[in-house]
N, CA, C and O atoms as a DFTB+ gen file, in Angstrom:
596 C
 N C O
     1  1       8.078     -19.796       6.592
     2  2       8.011     -19.746       5.141
     3  2       6.740     -19.009       4.723
     4  3       5.682     -19.199       5.323
     5  1       6.846     -18.182       3.709
     6  2       5.704     -17.407       3.238
     7  2       4.693     -18.285       2.529
     8  3       5.049     -19.153       1.733
     9  1       3.425     -18.046       2.830
    10  2       2.348     -18.730       2.132
    11  2       2.158     -18.058       0.777
    12  3       2.281     -16.838       0.668
    13  1       1.859     -18.843      -0.253
    14  2       1.599     -18.226      -1.558
    15  2       0.268     -17.484      -1.526
    16  3      -0.568     -17.711      -0.652
    17  1       0.096     -16.613      -2.477
    18  2      -1.164     -15.889      -2.590
    19  2      -0.938     -14.423      -2.834
    20  3       0.181     -13.926      -2.702
    21  1      -1.997     -13.726      -3.189
    22  2      -1.879     -12.311      -3.540
    23  2      -1.592     -11.427      -2.325
    24  3      -1.907     -11.763      -1.184
    25  1      -0.986     -10.298      -2.626
    26  2      -0.660      -9.297      -1.607
    27  2      -1.452      -8.031      -1.902
    28  3      -1.781      -7.736      -3.051
    29  1      -1.749      -7.293      -0.846
    30  2      -2.402      -5.984      -0.949
    31  2      -1.458      -4.964      -0.339
    32  3      -0.963      -5.144       0.774
    33  1      -1.216      -3.895      -1.077
    34  2      -0.361      -2.816      -0.606
    35  2      -1.212      -1.580      -0.391
    36  3      -2.139      -1.306      -1.153
    37  1      -0.881      -0.827       0.673
    38  2      -1.628       0.373       1.013
    39  2      -0.691       1.559       1.167
    40  3       0.314       1.492       1.874
    41  1      -1.042       2.650       0.488
    42  2      -0.361       3.925       0.655
    43  2      -1.294       4.776       1.506
    44  3      -2.238       5.374       0.990
    45  1      -1.028       4.829       2.811
    46  2      -1.926       5.443       3.790
    47  2      -1.833       6.959       3.744
    48  3      -0.742       7.529       3.743
    49  1      -2.991       7.601       3.706
    50  2      -3.051       9.054       3.760
    51  2      -4.212       9.495       4.630
    52  3      -5.055       8.684       5.014
    53  1      -4.253      10.767       4.937
    54  2      -5.314      11.265       5.802
    55  2      -6.656      11.347       5.087
    56  3      -7.699      11.264       5.736
    57  1      -6.656      11.510       3.765
    58  2      -7.902      11.589       3.002
    59  2      -8.211      10.321       2.218
    60  3      -9.375       9.967       2.032
    61  1      -7.157       9.636       1.755
    62  2      -7.320       8.447       0.918
    63  2      -6.270       7.414       1.280
    64  3      -5.223       7.732       1.844
    65  1      -6.578       6.163       0.940
    66  2      -5.605       5.088       1.023
    67  2      -5.457       4.529      -0.381
    68  3      -6.408       3.983      -0.940
    69  1      -4.262       4.666      -0.955
    70  2      -3.996       4.089      -2.265
    71  2      -3.874       2.583      -2.133
    72  3      -3.336       2.079      -1.147
    73  1      -4.376       1.862      -3.134
    74  2      -4.424       0.405      -3.069
    75  2      -3.811      -0.224      -4.313
    76  3      -3.973       0.272      -5.428
    77  1      -3.101      -1.332      -4.095
    78  2      -2.564      -2.127      -5.195
    79  2      -2.580      -3.588      -4.763
    80  3      -2.430      -3.893      -3.580
    81  1      -2.761      -4.485      -5.721
    82  2      -2.743      -5.917      -5.442
    83  2      -1.753      -6.602      -6.381
    84  3      -1.416      -6.092      -7.450
    85  1      -1.305      -7.767      -5.944
    86  2      -0.450      -8.578      -6.801
    87  2      -1.256      -9.739      -7.358
    88  3      -2.352     -10.047      -6.890
    89  1      -0.683     -10.369      -8.366
    90  2      -1.254     -11.621      -8.826
    91  2      -0.936     -12.695      -7.778
    92  3      -0.132     -12.457      -6.877
    93  1      -1.548     -13.851      -7.887
    94  2      -1.380     -14.913      -6.888
    95  2       0.059     -15.410      -6.804
    96  3       0.495     -15.869      -5.748
    97  1       0.796     -15.321      -7.905
    98  2       2.179     -15.794      -7.930
    99  2       3.170     -14.772      -7.385
   100  3       4.345     -15.088      -7.197
   101  1       2.710     -13.555      -7.131
   102  2       3.590     -12.524      -6.602
   103  2       4.597     -12.017      -7.608
   104  3       5.733     -11.701      -7.256
   105  1       4.186     -11.938      -8.853
   106  2       5.093     -11.443      -9.901
   107  2       4.771     -10.016     -10.331
   108  3       5.669      -9.243     -10.664
   109  1       3.483      -9.673     -10.323
   110  2       3.061      -8.380     -10.853
   111  2       2.229      -7.625      -9.826
   112  3       1.513      -8.223      -9.022
   113  1       2.337      -6.304      -9.867
   114  2       1.559      -5.430      -8.993
   115  2       0.651      -4.566      -9.862
   116  3       1.078      -4.031     -10.885
   117  1      -0.599      -4.437      -9.443
   118  2      -1.600      -3.697     -10.202
   119  2      -2.278      -2.651      -9.323
   120  3      -2.672      -2.968      -8.200
   121  1      -2.428      -1.416      -9.797
   122  2      -3.195      -0.429      -9.032
   123  2      -4.673      -0.817      -9.055
   124  3      -5.190      -1.249     -10.086
   125  1      -5.347      -0.662      -7.920
   126  2      -6.785      -0.974      -7.867
   127  2      -7.587       0.192      -7.317
   128  3      -8.716       0.011      -6.861
   129  1      -7.016       1.379      -7.358
   130  2      -7.757       2.565      -6.950
   131  2      -7.443       3.003      -5.539
   132  3      -6.382       2.706      -4.990
   133  1      -8.391       3.714      -4.969
   134  2      -8.200       4.263      -3.631
   135  2      -9.437       4.022      -2.788
   136  3     -10.536       3.798      -3.297
   137  1      -9.226       4.074      -1.499
   138  2     -10.307       4.041      -0.530
   139  2     -10.394       5.437       0.063
   140  3      -9.456       5.903       0.709
   141  1     -11.527       6.106      -0.158
   142  2     -11.725       7.421       0.443
   143  2     -11.942       7.210       1.931
   144  3     -12.832       6.457       2.327
   145  1     -11.146       7.862       2.755
   146  2     -11.222       7.689       4.205
   147  2     -12.532       8.242       4.740
   148  3     -12.973       9.319       4.339
   149  1     -13.151       7.499       5.648
   150  2     -14.359       7.971       6.332
   151  2     -14.068       8.060       7.821
   152  3     -13.920       9.151       8.372
   153  1     -13.989       6.922       8.457
   154  2     -13.583       6.846       9.856
   155  2     -12.897       5.496      10.024
   156  3     -12.994       4.633       9.150
   157  1     -12.218       5.315      11.124
   158  2     -11.397       4.122      11.304
   159  2     -12.198       2.834      11.144
   160  3     -11.763       1.927      10.434
   161  1     -13.351       2.736      11.785
   162  2     -14.147       1.513      11.714
   163  2     -14.580       1.205      10.277
   164  3     -14.486       0.061       9.832
   165  1     -15.052       2.218       9.557
   166  2     -15.488       2.018       8.167
   167  2     -14.311       1.662       7.271
   168  3     -14.435       0.803       6.398
   169  1     -13.172       2.313       7.478
   170  2     -11.984       2.021       6.677
   171  2     -11.525       0.584       6.883
   172  3     -11.226      -0.123       5.920
   173  1     -11.471       0.153       8.142
   174  2     -11.035      -1.216       8.438
   175  2     -12.013      -2.238       7.875
   176  3     -11.596      -3.277       7.365
   177  1     -13.300      -1.956       7.961
   178  2     -14.295      -2.881       7.414
   179  2     -14.167      -2.984       5.896
   180  3     -14.243      -4.083       5.347
   181  1     -13.975      -1.871       5.220
   182  2     -13.806      -1.896       3.763
   183  2     -12.566      -2.696       3.380
   184  3     -12.594      -3.466       2.420
   185  1     -11.490      -2.517       4.119
   186  2     -10.262      -3.259       3.822
   187  2     -10.417      -4.742       4.166
   188  3      -9.901      -5.601       3.450
   189  1     -11.120      -5.043       5.248
   190  2     -11.369      -6.442       5.602
   191  2     -12.144      -7.143       4.488
   192  3     -11.831      -8.276       4.123
   193  1     -13.156      -6.461       3.951
   194  2     -13.939      -7.031       2.844
   195  2     -13.067      -7.247       1.607
   196  3     -13.156      -8.285       0.952
   197  1     -12.228      -6.262       1.294
   198  2     -11.347      -6.387       0.136
   199  2     -10.401      -7.573       0.296
   200  3     -10.199      -8.341      -0.644
   201  1      -9.829      -7.721       1.475
   202  2      -8.933      -8.847       1.761
   203  2      -9.673     -10.165       1.561
   204  3      -9.138     -11.094       0.956
   205  1     -10.883     -10.247       2.061
   206  2     -11.675     -11.471       1.945
   207  2     -12.060     -11.757       0.497
   208  3     -11.896     -12.881       0.022
   209  1     -12.571     -10.745      -0.208
   210  2     -13.030     -10.921      -1.586
   211  2     -11.906     -11.332      -2.535
   212  3     -12.119     -12.124      -3.453
   213  1     -10.723     -10.795      -2.311
   214  2      -9.609     -11.062      -3.223
   215  2      -8.680     -12.173      -2.744
   216  3      -7.691     -12.481      -3.408
   217  1      -8.984     -12.766      -1.615
   218  2      -8.142     -13.855      -1.103
   219  2      -6.735     -13.399      -0.759
   220  3      -5.770     -14.135      -0.965
   221  1      -6.621     -12.202      -0.242
   222  2      -5.312     -11.616       0.080
   223  2      -4.648     -12.420       1.191
   224  3      -5.282     -12.773       2.185
   225  1      -3.346     -12.708       1.003
   226  2      -2.574     -13.462       1.998
   227  2      -1.485     -12.617       2.658
   228  3      -0.943     -13.003       3.694
   229  1      -1.160     -11.457       2.059
   230  2      -0.090     -10.600       2.569
   231  2      -0.546      -9.147       2.517
   232  3      -1.179      -8.719       1.552
   233  1      -0.221      -8.394       3.562
   234  2      -0.526      -6.965       3.612
   235  2       0.770      -6.186       3.755
   236  3       1.620      -6.514       4.583
   237  1       0.910      -5.150       2.938
   238  2       2.087      -4.285       2.961
   239  2       1.582      -2.854       3.120
   240  3       0.716      -2.399       2.372
   241  1       2.131      -2.162       4.098
   242  2       1.703      -0.798       4.388
   243  2       2.919       0.109       4.345
   244  3       3.925      -0.152       5.006
   245  1       2.821       1.179       3.561
   246  2       3.922       2.122       3.466
   247  2       4.133       2.865       4.771
   248  3       3.186       3.377       5.369
   249  1       5.386       2.919       5.210
   250  2       5.739       3.626       6.444
   251  2       6.397       4.945       6.075
   252  3       7.504       4.956       5.537
   253  1       5.724       6.065       6.362
   254  2       6.290       7.368       6.005
   255  2       7.364       7.791       7.011
   256  3       7.073       8.050       8.178
   257  1       8.571       7.852       6.548
   258  2       9.701       8.288       7.364
   259  2      10.219       9.606       6.825
   260  3      10.034       9.925       5.650
   261  1      10.871      10.370       7.692
   262  2      11.556      11.574       7.228
   263  2      12.733      11.146       6.353
   264  3      13.179      10.001       6.422
   265  1      13.227      12.058       5.540
   266  2      14.310      11.717       4.623
   267  2      15.552      11.209       5.354
   268  3      16.333      10.449       4.780
   269  1      15.747      11.612       6.605
   270  2      16.905      11.128       7.367
   271  2      16.608       9.811       8.087
   272  3      17.441       9.320       8.849
   273  1      15.423       9.238       7.848
   274  2      15.076       7.947       8.420
   275  2      14.320       8.006       9.745
   276  3      13.884       6.976      10.260
   277  1      14.164       9.204      10.296
   278  2      13.433       9.330      11.561
   279  2      11.937       9.121      11.341
   280  3      11.389       9.449      10.289
   281  1      11.294       8.565      12.369
   282  2       9.846       8.400      12.333
   283  2       9.198       9.628      12.971
   284  3       9.583      10.051      14.061
   285  1       8.226      10.184      12.288
   286  2       7.507      11.340      12.823
   287  2       6.108      10.949      13.263
   288  3       5.810       9.771      13.458
   289  1       5.257      11.950      13.416
   290  2       3.886      11.725      13.866
   291  2       3.111      10.804      12.928
   292  3       2.390       9.918      13.386
   293  1       3.254      11.007      11.620
   294  2       2.499      10.182      10.671
   295  2       2.950       8.727      10.734
   296  3       2.131       7.825      10.561
   297  1       4.224       8.482      10.977
   298  2       4.705       7.098      11.110
   299  2       4.046       6.427      12.313
   300  3       3.710       5.244      12.258
   301  1       3.863       7.171      13.387
   302  2       3.176       6.612      14.559
   303  2       1.717       6.292      14.231
   304  3       1.198       5.263      14.662
   305  1       1.058       7.160      13.477
   306  2      -0.324       6.915      13.061
   307  2      -0.401       5.649      12.206
   308  3      -1.299       4.825      12.381
   309  1       0.541       5.507      11.288
   310  2       0.559       4.345      10.393
   311  2       0.811       3.059      11.178
   312  3       0.174       2.040      10.914
   313  1       1.726       3.098      12.132
   314  2       1.982       1.897      12.946
   315  2       0.730       1.490      13.732
   316  3       0.429       0.302      13.845
   317  1       0.010       2.464      14.269
   318  2      -1.228       2.169      14.978
   319  2      -2.254       1.578      14.012
   320  3      -2.935       0.608      14.344
   321  1      -2.364       2.159      12.828
   322  2      -3.296       1.642      11.819
   323  2      -2.921       0.210      11.451
   324  3      -3.802      -0.631      11.279
   325  1      -1.631      -0.077      11.328
   326  2      -1.176      -1.434      11.001
   327  2      -1.650      -2.431      12.057
   328  3      -2.149      -3.504      11.719
   329  1      -1.497      -2.082      13.321
   330  2      -1.961      -2.977      14.400
   331  2      -3.462      -3.227      14.305
   332  3      -3.926      -4.354      14.479
   333  1      -4.208      -2.176      14.030
   334  2      -5.665      -2.321      13.935
   335  2      -6.064      -3.122      12.697
   336  3      -7.021      -3.895      12.738
   337  1      -5.337      -2.939      11.605
   338  2      -5.606      -3.701      10.387
   339  2      -5.302      -5.183      10.604
   340  3      -6.023      -6.048      10.107
   341  1      -4.250      -5.468      11.338
   342  2      -3.950      -6.867      11.674
   343  2      -5.113      -7.481      12.446
   344  3      -5.522      -8.609      12.168
   345  1      -5.639      -6.741      13.410
   346  2      -6.770      -7.232      14.182
   347  2      -8.015      -7.451      13.335
   348  3      -8.762      -8.404      13.559
   349  1      -8.237      -6.581      12.373
   350  2      -9.431      -6.667      11.530
   351  2      -9.342      -7.792      10.511
   352  3     -10.362      -8.372      10.138
   353  1      -8.131      -8.107      10.054
   354  2      -7.970      -9.090       8.973
   355  2      -7.391     -10.423       9.419
   356  3      -7.557     -11.434       8.736
   357  1      -6.713     -10.433      10.564
   358  2      -6.034     -11.650      10.999
   359  2      -4.728     -11.893      10.262
   360  3      -4.124     -12.954      10.420
   361  1      -4.280     -10.932       9.459
   362  2      -3.029     -11.055       8.712
   363  2      -1.973     -10.147       9.320
   364  3      -2.290      -9.115       9.911
   365  1      -0.719     -10.540       9.169
   366  2       0.385      -9.693       9.593
   367  2       0.562      -8.573       8.573
   368  3       0.521      -8.814       7.366
   369  1       0.757      -7.368       9.051
   370  2       1.015      -6.226       8.174
   371  2       2.506      -5.954       8.188
   372  3       3.099      -5.732       9.244
   373  1       3.104      -5.972       7.010
   374  2       4.520      -5.651       6.888
   375  2       4.654      -4.180       6.529
   376  3       4.029      -3.704       5.581
   377  1       5.471      -3.463       7.290
   378  2       5.714      -2.042       7.033
   379  2       6.929      -1.906       6.129
   380  3       7.937      -2.584       6.328
   381  1       6.833      -1.034       5.142
   382  2       7.913      -0.835       4.188
   383  2       8.138       0.660       3.993
   384  3       7.197       1.413       3.740
   385  1       9.382       1.076       4.111
   386  2       9.774       2.475       3.920
   387  2       9.223       2.983       2.592
   388  3       9.464       2.391       1.540
   389  1       8.482       4.084       2.654
   390  2       7.857       4.627       1.445
   391  2       8.386       6.012       1.066
   392  3       7.717       6.749       0.341
   393  1       9.563       6.367       1.542
   394  2      10.030       7.739       1.355
   395  2       9.989       8.231      -0.083
   396  3       9.752       9.419      -0.302
   397  1      10.202       7.394      -1.047
   398  2      10.283       7.871      -2.429
   399  2       9.066       7.523      -3.273
   400  3       8.997       7.947      -4.426
   401  1       8.102       6.769      -2.750
   402  2       7.033       6.269      -3.610
   403  2       6.144       7.371      -4.182
   404  3       5.795       7.308      -5.361
   405  1       5.769       8.364      -3.405
   406  2       4.885       9.406      -3.931
   407  2       5.591      10.212      -5.009
   408  3       4.996      10.523      -6.042
   409  1       6.852      10.551      -4.779
   410  2       7.598      11.296      -5.817
   411  2       7.725      10.476      -7.096
   412  3       7.566      11.005      -8.196
   413  1       8.010       9.194      -6.952
   414  2       8.120       8.321      -8.126
   415  2       6.772       8.197      -8.833
   416  3       6.718       8.185     -10.063
   417  1       5.696       8.105      -8.072
   418  2       4.364       8.002      -8.668
   419  2       4.027       9.276      -9.440
   420  3       3.484       9.203     -10.542
   421  1       4.342      10.438      -8.877
   422  2       4.092      11.703      -9.569
   423  2       4.907      11.783     -10.857
   424  3       4.409      12.231     -11.890
   425  1       6.167      11.344     -10.786
   426  2       7.020      11.343     -11.971
   427  2       6.455      10.404     -13.034
   428  3       6.422      10.756     -14.213
   429  1       6.013       9.219     -12.631
   430  2       5.446       8.251     -13.574
   431  2       4.199       8.813     -14.242
   432  3       4.010       8.636     -15.445
   433  1       3.353       9.481     -13.482
   434  2       2.150      10.081     -14.076
   435  2       2.501      11.163     -15.087
   436  3       1.875      11.264     -16.142
   437  1       3.502      11.967     -14.759
   438  2       3.932      13.001     -15.716
   439  2       4.449      12.361     -17.000
   440  3       4.157      12.838     -18.097
   441  1       5.210      11.288     -16.865
   442  2       5.794      10.642     -18.040
   443  2       4.749      10.013     -18.946
   444  3       4.897      10.022     -20.168
   445  1       3.693       9.466     -18.356
   446  2       2.672       8.825     -19.187
   447  2       1.529       9.772     -19.527
   448  3       0.573       9.385     -20.198
   449  1       1.629      10.999     -19.068
   450  2       0.609      11.983     -19.399
   451  2      -0.508      12.066     -18.388
   452  3      -1.401      12.900     -18.533
   453  1      -0.489      11.217     -17.355
   454  2      -1.454      11.266     -16.253
   455  2      -2.793      11.884     -16.583
   456  3      -2.963      12.455     -17.660
   457  1      -3.709      11.785     -15.710
   458  2      -5.034      12.385     -15.908
   459  2      -4.925      13.897     -15.772
   460  3      -4.262      14.412     -14.872
   461  1      -5.568      14.571     -16.653
   462  2      -5.542      16.030     -16.635
   463  2      -6.762      16.593     -15.910
   464  3      -6.945      17.808     -15.845
   465  1      -7.585      15.718     -15.371
   466  2      -8.833      16.141     -14.736
   467  2      -8.624      16.835     -13.419
   468  3      -7.571      17.417     -13.156
   469  1      -9.629      16.766     -12.611
   470  2      -9.616      17.458     -11.328
   471  2      -8.416      17.056     -10.475
   472  3      -7.900      15.943     -10.572
   473  1      -8.000      17.985      -9.652
   474  2      -6.858      17.773      -8.757
   475  2      -7.095      16.561      -7.837
   476  3      -6.175      15.781      -7.589
   477  1      -8.320      16.411      -7.339
   478  2      -8.640      15.297      -6.439
   479  2      -8.414      13.964      -7.142
   480  3      -7.872      13.036      -6.542
   481  1      -8.821      13.855      -8.404
   482  2      -8.645      12.615      -9.166
   483  2      -7.160      12.329      -9.367
   484  3      -6.727      11.184      -9.241
   485  1      -6.389      13.349      -9.673
   486  2      -4.954      13.160      -9.877
   487  2      -4.302      12.690      -8.576
   488  3      -3.415      11.836      -8.600
   489  1      -4.737      13.241      -7.444
   490  2      -4.211      12.789      -6.155
   491  2      -4.501      11.321      -5.926
   492  3      -3.651      10.589      -5.420
   493  1      -5.706      10.881      -6.299
   494  2      -6.068       9.469      -6.155
   495  2      -5.196       8.609      -7.062
   496  3      -4.773       7.523      -6.666
   497  1      -4.923       9.088      -8.280
   498  2      -4.035       8.355      -9.185
   499  2      -2.656       8.186      -8.558
   500  3      -2.082       7.098      -8.583
   501  1      -2.133       9.266      -7.998
   502  2      -0.814       9.227      -7.366
   503  2      -0.817       8.225      -6.217
   504  3       0.125       7.444      -6.074
   505  1      -1.867       8.239      -5.397
   506  2      -1.937       7.328      -4.259
   507  2      -1.945       5.872      -4.700
   508  3      -1.256       5.043      -4.105
   509  1      -2.711       5.552      -5.727
   510  2      -2.793       4.177      -6.206
   511  2      -1.479       3.739      -6.858
   512  3      -1.037       2.605      -6.675
   513  1      -0.867       4.632      -7.608
   514  2       0.424       4.294      -8.222
   515  2       1.500       4.162      -7.152
   516  3       2.359       3.287      -7.251
   517  1       1.468       5.011      -6.136
   518  2       2.423       4.890      -5.030
   519  2       2.267       3.530      -4.353
   520  3       3.265       2.891      -4.019
   521  1       1.034       3.082      -4.147
   522  2       0.806       1.753      -3.561
   523  2       1.361       0.660      -4.473
   524  3       1.898      -0.339      -3.995
   525  1       1.227       0.854      -5.786
   526  2       1.738      -0.123      -6.742
   527  2       3.257      -0.180      -6.698
   528  3       3.837      -1.265      -6.718
   529  1       3.907       0.976      -6.637
   530  2       5.371       1.007      -6.544
   531  2       5.845       0.367      -5.245
   532  3       6.842      -0.355      -5.231
   533  1       5.145       0.625      -4.177
   534  2       5.470       0.022      -2.887
   535  2       5.360      -1.501      -2.975
   536  3       6.240      -2.221      -2.504
   537  1       4.283      -1.981      -3.577
   538  2       4.085      -3.423      -3.708
   539  2       5.130      -4.034      -4.623
   540  3       5.631      -5.125      -4.349
   541  1       5.462      -3.355      -5.694
   542  2       6.491      -3.874      -6.590
   543  2       7.820      -4.034      -5.852
   544  3       8.508      -5.041      -6.021
   545  1       8.178      -3.058      -5.047
   546  2       9.408      -3.140      -4.246
   547  2       9.350      -4.332      -3.305
   548  3      10.318      -5.085      -3.196
   549  1       8.231      -4.507      -2.628
   550  2       8.071      -5.625      -1.694
   551  2       8.190      -6.968      -2.417
   552  3       8.850      -7.886      -1.931
   553  1       7.546      -7.075      -3.582
   554  2       7.610      -8.324      -4.354
   555  2       9.045      -8.616      -4.805
   556  3       9.500      -9.757      -4.735
   557  1       9.749      -7.588      -5.265
   558  2      11.137      -7.782      -5.712
   559  2      12.028      -8.225      -4.560
   560  3      12.875      -9.100      -4.739
   561  1      11.854      -7.640      -3.389
   562  2      12.648      -8.034      -2.232
   563  2      12.374      -9.476      -1.833
   564  3      13.288     -10.192      -1.425
   565  1      11.139      -9.901      -1.947
   566  2      10.811     -11.299      -1.625
   567  2      11.479     -12.262      -2.595
   568  3      11.921     -13.340      -2.198
   569  1      11.555     -11.877      -3.868
   570  2      12.159     -12.758      -4.874
   571  2      13.647     -12.934      -4.650
   572  3      14.188     -14.007      -4.920
   573  1      14.323     -11.896      -4.159
   574  2      15.779     -11.998      -3.980
   575  2      16.170     -12.467      -2.599
   576  3      17.336     -12.786      -2.371
   577  1      15.228     -12.519      -1.663
   578  2      15.538     -12.968      -0.302
   579  2      15.777     -14.481      -0.309
   580  3      15.066     -15.222      -0.987
   581  1      16.780     -14.932       0.445
   582  2      17.034     -16.371       0.495
   583  2      15.886     -17.105       1.173
   584  3      15.228     -16.561       2.060
   585  1      15.654     -18.334       0.753
   586  2      14.592     -19.172       1.349
   587  2      14.778     -19.277       2.847
   588  3      15.884     -19.494       3.342
   589  1      13.675     -19.118       3.560
   590  2      13.695     -19.282       5.006
   591  2      14.348     -18.137       5.756
   592  3      14.478     -18.215       6.978
   593  1      14.769     -17.062       5.069
   594  2      15.423     -16.007       5.802
   595  2      15.165     -14.712       5.244
   596  3      15.656     -13.708       5.760
């Protein structure tokens, strides 16, 4: 049975990791920005601190698959990162297909007028919104899943 508490979702990228958190009840997902990638040890430490500070109980990591469902090189990188994140936090990382999240995030930014600033800032916005969409999907699936299964 799932323990109650907030979830953290990550949209993993080579330059940034988009971040989103849920409320403690698992009803809402909120973008919380991005983590600029430095190196694996620094990234894991920053995420470990975030998990601790926010009392995170669940981790969700977007799994980049090809449109036909095949796993490529980046999916292997993400799976390795998930294992290392589990070791750093002591929490299980759930992988969730993210094939459409970046496109949906870009569309959402266009619809709301997104930031018109520097390209780097817009990329960070997309990453954080993609993490939020990923978390929203995960939360919705948990709500409709039968108890204990």
